[in-house]
N, C-alpha and C positions, 0 to 999 in steps of 0.2 A: 924460143917460139911459143907464142900463146896458142893453146890448143882451145879451139872455139866448139861449141855445140848450138845446134840450130833448134829453138824451142818452137816448133811447127814446120810446116811445109808451104808455108806461104809463098806467094811469087817474088815478094820483095827480096826473099832469100838468095834470089839469083844474082842481085847486085852485090851482096855481101860474099858470095862465093867467088865472083869475078874479082873482087877487090882482092881476096885472100890470095888468089892466083897470080896476081900481078907483082908480087914479089915482097910485100909488107911482112913483117915479123908475126904473122899470124897465120895458122892453118885451120880449116873446118875439118874436124874430125869425126864428127857425131851428128845424128839428127833425131828427134823425138817426135812422134806423132801419138795421137789416140787411137789410130788404125794401125796395128804391126803391119799388115800388108803394104800400106800406103809408105810407112817408113822404110821397109825393106826395099820397096820399087825406087824410091826417091833416093836411097844411099846408093844403089847400083847406078841409077842413071847418072849421078854426080861424083861418082867413085870415092864415096865415103867410106872411112874404116868401118864404122859401127851405126846400126840402126836400133832404135829403142821403140817399143811398142806402147809407151806411155811416157808423158812429161816427167812423171816421178822416177822412172827409170833412168832417163837422161841426167836429171839431176843428182842421181846416185852413182854416176859413172866417175870413177876416180881418174880417169885419163882425160876428162874435161876440166879446163881452168876456168873458163868463162861461158857465158850462154848469150845468144843474141835472142830477145823477146820480140817476136814479129807476130804476135797473137792480136786479135781485134782490140780496139782501144780499153774495152771495158773488163779486159782480163789483164792487162798490163800489171797492175799493182798486185794482186793475188799472187801472180806466177813470179814477178820480181823478188817479193817477200819470200815465196819459197826458195828461190834460187840462192838468195842471200843466206838463208838458214842453211842451205846445204853447202855454204862455204864457197859459192861461185861469185865471181865478178859479173857484172850485167851490163850490155849494152841493149837498153830498152828502147823500141821504136816510139817516135814522136806521135802525140805528145804524151808524156808519161802519163798525166792525170789532169783532169779538170777540177780536182779536188785538192786544195792545199794541204789539208790534214794528211792525204796519204802520200804527199811528197814529203813531208816532214818526218813520218813515220819511216819511209823506206830509207831515206838518206841518213837517218839516226842510226838505224840497223846497220847500214852499210860502213858508217864511220865507227861504231863501236867494235864491229869485226874488222875493220881495216881491209875493206873491200872497195873495189872501184864500182861506182854505179853512176851511169852517164846515159844521157838522152840523146837519141839518135837523130838530131836535126842535121843531115848531111851536108846542107848548103853552108852551114856557119864554118866548116872546114875548108871550104874552097877559098882559092886566093882571090877570087873576085870578090868576096863578101869582106875580107879584110881590107883589100884595095879601097872599096866604096866607103867602109866605115873610116878608114884612115884619112880619105879626103875630106870627109864632114868634120872628123876631129880636128884637122890640121887648119880648116876654114877656109877650103877651096871654094865653097860656095856663101861664106859669111855665116852670120847667125841664123841657126835652123829655124824655119819658121812653119813647115808642113812636111810630112811624108804621107804620101798617098800609094795605096798598094792595090792589086787587084789580082785574083788567081781563080780560075774557074774550068770545069771541064763537064760534059754531059755524062752523068752516071747512067751506064748502059742498063742496069737491072736493077729494081727495087728489092731483088733477092740478095744483092750485095750486102756483105756485112756493115759497109758504110752507110747504109740506110737502115740500120737495126737500132732503135733506142735502146734495148736491153744492153748492146754492146758498146753504148757511148759514140753512136754513129752521128753524122751529121756534116754538113759542109764546113761549120767554123772548127770542127776537131779534126777534120781532114786536110782542108786547104787554108781556111783562115787562121789557124795556128802559125802557118808560115809568115802570113801578113803581120800577126800579132808580135812574132819573135823578131821581125825586122824593126819594126816601129819601136820596139823596146831596146832593141840593140843601139839604134842611131839616135833616139830621143830620150832614153832613160824610162823608168817605171813610171806608168801612168798615174795621175792624181785623181781621175775620175773618168768613167766611161759611159757611153750611150750605145745600146744594141737594138737592132730590130732584125726580126727573122721572118721568114716565110716557111712555115711548117707543112711537110708534105703529108701524103696519105699513110705513110708508116709511122708517123710521129717525130721524126727529125727535121732538123732545119735544112731545107734544100738549098735555100739562099740566106745568106746573112750580111749584114752591114753593120759597122761599127765605127765609132769616132772616140778617140782617146785623147785627153788634155794631158799634156806633158809638161813637165817642169820647164819653167823659163817662158812659158807662154806658147810654145810650139803646139800643134795639133797632128794627130795621127789619124787617117781615115783609111778604112778597106771596105773591099767588098768582095764575097767568094759565093760560088754557086755551083751545084750539081745539074743546073738546067741552063747553062750557057755553053757558047762554044769554047773550045780549049784555048786559054789565054792566060798570059801573066805579065804584069808590068810593075815597075816600081819607080816612083817619080819622088825626088826629094828636093826641096825648094828652100833656098835660103835667101838672106837678104840681098846677097851680090850674084847669085846664080841659081842654076838647077842642074842636078844629075838624073840622067834618065837611064835606068837599066832594063833592058828588054827581055832578060831571061834570069831574074833574080833568084830563083830556087831550082827551078828544073834547068841548069846550065846547059845541059846536054841537048836542050831543044834548039839552041842557038840563038845569038843575039849579042848586041854590043852595049858598051856604056858610053853614054855621050855626057860631056861637061859643058854646059851653055854658060857663058859668061861675057859680058861686054859685047854682046852682039856677035860673038864668035862661038862654033861649035867645034869643040875637040874631042876625037875619040880616045878614051882612056885605054892603055895597054893591059891586058889581063894574061897572065901565065896560063897556060893550057895546064888542066889537071884533072883526074878522075874525081867524080863526085863522093865516092865511098872510100877511096885508097886511103885519104888523109884521115877520115874518120877512124877507119879500122886501126891505123898507124898510131893515132892518139890514144886509142884503147890499149894497144899492146904496150906503148911506152908508159902509160900510166899504170898498168899493171906491174910492169917491170920497175917502178919508181924512177923512171927518166924524167917524167913530167907530170903535171897536174891535168886532169881531164879538162878539156877546153870549156865543156859544159857539165856544171855540178850542180850542188843544191841550190843556191841563190837563183840561178837562171832558172832552173825548174819550177822553183817556188814561184818566182815572179810570172813566169807562164801561167801556172795554174790560177794564180790570183785574179790575173788579166781575164782569161776564159771565164772563170767563175762569176766574176763582175759583169762581163758582157750577157752571159746567159740569163743573170738576175735582172738585169736591166731590160732585156728583151722580155721578160715574163711579167715585170711590173710596169712596163711602158714609162721608163723615166731614167734619169742618170743614176749611177751608183758612185760613191766616193771609194776610193781604196785606202 
């Protein structure tokens, strides 16, 4: 049984707690917060064995095997490095970083010390994702020509950490990263990108649009926004057909997968599964040496390179080669 500690009391922790309670080989045993009272209250509320009044204390806990880093984006790298240096395996919330050098440093440290480090893109573990990727790979829509993605919701308050530039907030980092991840999964690593952003009053991109030129002549495009109604969609166009995914990332919002080909529309069967249970099970199995992490160095590095290039393109108002 993998013993997991929560590095922060962020709301997203609730999904990891629920996944651990579902029967996977992992148990959340401790939580760390910069506020001892908050840590104590959180531990009591969720029935955790131990509460630590600092992140450092959690990392020093010998009864914790791995930590879930659910801190804001700008703190991911620092506390992942500290966790690895403390001998802990790490599941770090997405995106790990927008800086490729940070990804290289973290995974080099993990590999040196034979620790598992993986990025928490939960949708990648859901059977819907593998089903859709398999259909594309097997030629169900013919040669891939375009991947179009969109993800948005209205950010309720500009006091949210996602609107803080010092913490690497922004719609691309929070929502667009899913679109970029999916485009890369289906079409390969981009050869060049073009990005355009709408910067809000706090200094982060409140909306972002991007286009990625993919190997083989295919194109990927996406739009993400903190100022538009809650919405997600994925359209994958090939020479012979189209796949439409109504809930590509937040599968729990509900939606179907449709295959359009030869004038016919067919609903694709997708097994039901929890979004976070398979993610946590993969972490536990990787730590146990049963399997490799689904998401490792190369995927995190490709993601950081693409996001970095998109931001650079938006800043200089022109395409960026990768």
